[in-house]
C-alpha positions, 0 to 999 in steps of 0.5 A: 455104683457111687458116682463122684468115685473119681470124684474122691479119688482125684481130690486124695490124689491132689491133696497127697501130691501137694503135700509131697510138692511141700516137703521136697519143696523143704528138703530143697530149702534145707539144702544146706542147713547144717544146724537143724536139730540138736541131738545129745548136745550137739548139733546135726544137721537136716535130714531128708524128709519122705512122704509114705504114701497108700491105697486107701482100700486094701485090696483091688478085688474088694474096692471092686466088689463094693463099687458094684455092689454100692457100697462103696465110700459107705460106713458098711462098705470099704473105703474110697477109692484112692490114696492116704498120707501114712507118714512123712520120714526122714530119709536114713542116708547118711550126711556127706561129710564136706572138707571146709575147715573154714566152717564153724562146725566143723572137726578137729578133720575140717569135715562138716555134716552136711544134709542127705539131700541131693538137690538133682535128685529132688528136682526129679521128685518134684517134676514127678509129682507135678506132673502126678498132679497135672495128669490128676487135673486131667482126669478130675476135668475129664470125669466132670465133664463126664459127669456133664454130660449124663447130665445133658441126656436127663435132659 
């Protein structure tokens, strides 16, 4: 069994949660952006982005068996434990229509298409990502402490 497997899992999770927080920050920063892209001759609002993650191993039993055999994370075995970012996708929720006839992007009826970003939802996602990041830091520190204790036993 690979001793640094816990470090690998924590490192991938920390990187994934950091990227997730960066994407959420971008969503919050662009919550009022009505001219994010130019499509078919007109501007469209910013579209909320979402991070798609998946485990690096396809199934648990395969990962467990490779770790027990000592082949986990090597070329002949399964991928190292953790998560990977597979994609950053745009949320397909429709844009919000806000009545504001004085806005430069208002249509002939006075409605402006606003981004599909909900600040409350983004803040909840940010808290979730922050908590996951903190949990992985705690797990990393515990793993480091166990590793240090194991080295002390060997003295």
